[in-house]
C-alpha positions, 0 to 999 in steps of 0.5 A: 648153691648149684642150679638144678636143671629142668628135666629134659623130655627126651620124647620130643627128640622124636618130633621132626621140627626138632634138629640137634645142633653142631653142638649137641647140648643144643637144638634147632626148633623149626616151625610149621608155616604153609606158604610161608604166611603169618600174621603181623600179630603172629610174627610179633609174638614170635619175637616175644617168644624168642626173647623169653627163651634166650633166642638171639637170632631167628633164621628164616629158612628157604622153605618158607618157615622160621627156625630158632636156633641154639635152643636149650632142650630144657626150654623145649617143653614151655617154648612149644606150648607157646608156639602152639598157642601162637599158631606157629606150632612145631614143623617137620624135618624127617621122613614125613611131609614137610612145610608145604611152600607156595608163591603169593598166587593170584591174591597178589602176583599179576603173573599168577593163574592159580590161588597157590596159597589156598591150595597149599594150606589145604594140602598142608591140613591134609598131609603135613607130617604124615610119616613116610619112608622118605622125606616129601617136600611139596611146592606150588608155583602159581605160573611157569616162572617157577618162583618156588622151584617146584619141579625140584621137590618131590611133588611139584604143582605148577599153574598153567593157562593156555591162551585162546586167540580169535584170528577173525578179531585179532588185529595183529598189532603184535603187542602179545609178542613183546610179552612172550618170553619164549618167543612162541608168538610171531606176526606173519603177514599181519596175522598172530602165529602161535608156536605151540611147541614153544609155548609154555602155557604161562598166560603172560600174553592174555592180559596185555592185549589192548583189545581183549581179544586174547582169552585164556582157557581155565587155569590148570595144574600141572603136577611133577613127581621125583624133583630134588634140590640137594647136592645132585639137583633133579628135575621132577617127572610130569605126572599129570595135568588137572583141572581143579584144586580138588583133583590136585588133592586127589592126585597128591593123596595117591602119590603119597599113599603110593610112596608109603606103600611102595618107597623104601627108606635109606635112598631118595625118592628120585632114585627109586621111581624106576624100581617102583614102576613109575610108568605104571603108577603114572598110568593109574593116576591118569586113569583115575583123573580121566575117570 
């Protein structure tokens, strides 16, 4: 007797996390996983779900999420229900806000200046899968090391911290010069001199000070727009630097609204920025933050 295939819900293919494979009889299912964070129980259950649906290999993507390749479309309805119940639902891929990526931030990294994971989850909660004329990737690095290549994303957020020195207390020991990767700190006649033109405001020189004389200003968030990885990488333009996570959310909201209203489909966002009067938009954002 010939087995009858289960009916396929063609409407599922309108969802961005379902990607047709090279063999069009199968598809890839991409998950939603902000900041790439997942609990041990969730990842254990993902393995069980994969086995139940005949998945032989699981793909860890460059954008901190997981893909199930070679899925029979007849499996989709059941698979998506199980993924939703596991707290690892269907992701995004098309002209929309896709998985928000972030480094571990101040929760774990000794170089970090901001809680990048919390910020990524809040951005995901507010903007994930919002339909737009172009795909928008958002990435967050908690320091200028740029582990998430955030400036190569449509929206990039970098944590920074400016060092503050008290010349009257500094002994000129030079410890901080060993930690500055930009060679922005020198000792001249027993006095520490900072070249602000070279300083990347990473804050790496603050913690190593043996006398805790070097302090840091409150961390800030440097936001760039219009970056792109792909076959022709483009570094995003500096838009604005803000002081709080709430400021970041407000700016991201304005950027996404601007893209929704002004951008057109068919070309990448970086290619459209000049045509969309980017300078005027930047002025508007700066006035909004300062006001």
